[in-house]
C-alpha positions in Angstrom: 96.3 121.8 151.4 99.0 123.7 151.1 100.2 122.8 154.9 100.7 119.3 153.5 101.5 119.6 150.1 104.3 122.6 148.2 102.7 125.4 146.2 105.1 123.9 143.9 103.2 120.6 143.5 99.5 121.9 142.1 100.3 122.3 138.7 97.3 122.8 136.7 96.8 118.7 135.4 96.7 118.4 140.0 94.3 121.5 139.7 92.2 119.9 137.6 91.6 117.1 139.3 90.8 118.8 142.3 87.7 120.0 140.2 86.4 117.1 138.8 84.0 116.5 142.0 82.2 118.9 141.8 82.0 119.6 137.7 80.5 115.7 138.0 77.9 116.3 140.7 76.9 119.8 138.4 76.8 117.9 135.4 75.9 114.8 135.7 76.7 111.7 133.7 79.1 112.9 130.6 77.3 110.9 128.6 74.5 114.0 128.6 77.2 116.9 128.0 79.5 114.4 125.6 80.2 115.9 122.9 82.3 113.2 120.9 78.6 112.1 118.4 78.3 115.8 117.2 81.7 115.6 115.9 81.1 112.8 114.7 77.8 113.7 112.7 80.1 116.9 111.4 82.6 114.9 110.4 79.9 112.8 108.5 78.5 116.0 106.9 82.1 116.9 106.2 83.1 113.9 103.8 80.5 115.0 101.9 81.7 118.3 100.1 83.2 117.7 96.6 82.8 121.0 95.7 84.6 123.8 98.3 83.1 126.7 96.6 79.5 125.6 96.9 80.0 123.2 100.6 76.9 124.2 101.6 74.8 122.9 98.4 77.5 119.9 98.9 76.4 118.9 101.4 73.2 118.7 101.3 72.8 117.0 98.0 75.2 114.0 99.5 72.5 113.9 102.6 69.6 113.8 100.4 71.9 111.2 97.9 71.8 109.0 100.6 68.4 109.1 102.7 67.4 108.2 98.8 69.8 105.1 98.4 68.7 104.2 101.6 65.2 104.2 101.4 65.4 102.3 97.9 68.1 99.5 99.8 65.0 99.5 103.2 62.3 99.1 100.3 64.0 96.9 97.7 65.0 94.6 100.8 61.4 93.4 101.8 61.2 91.8 97.9 62.8 88.9 96.6 65.1 89.3 93.7 67.3 87.2 92.3 70.9 89.4 93.1 71.9 91.8 95.4 73.5 94.2 92.2 69.7 95.0 91.1 69.8 96.7 94.2 72.7 98.1 94.1 72.1 99.3 90.3 68.8 100.9 91.0 70.2 102.9 94.3 72.5 103.9 91.4 71.3 104.7 89.1 67.9 107.1 91.5 71.7 108.6 92.3 72.4 109.2 88.4 69.0 110.6 87.7 69.0 112.5 90.9 72.0 114.6 90.3 70.8 115.1 86.4 67.5 116.7 88.5 69.7 118.6 90.5 71.8 120.0 88.0 69.1 121.1 85.7 67.0 123.1 89.0 71.0 124.7 89.4 70.4 126.1 86.2 67.5 127.4 86.5 
């Protein structure tokens, strides 16, 4: 290839293209080695952090609250209710009860 192209032609990006075919054969389709879904999930977990001094506990509390709310919304989805406000108020009530329970557990 050096007879066809001068050495100054091969920058880092051009050299990368030379190896892409080999990497595609070794790694297979990109969706099997793509990190975007994992990075997106880590960003979601990071959004749960409210107290930077105790980030792990804050993530666990936020995750549990979301799971509880999701369960309640799915459970109440099949029940005939007057408005969706009742579902939201029930979810908020459950969230507040869970916060009170978690704060009592952390004191002990």
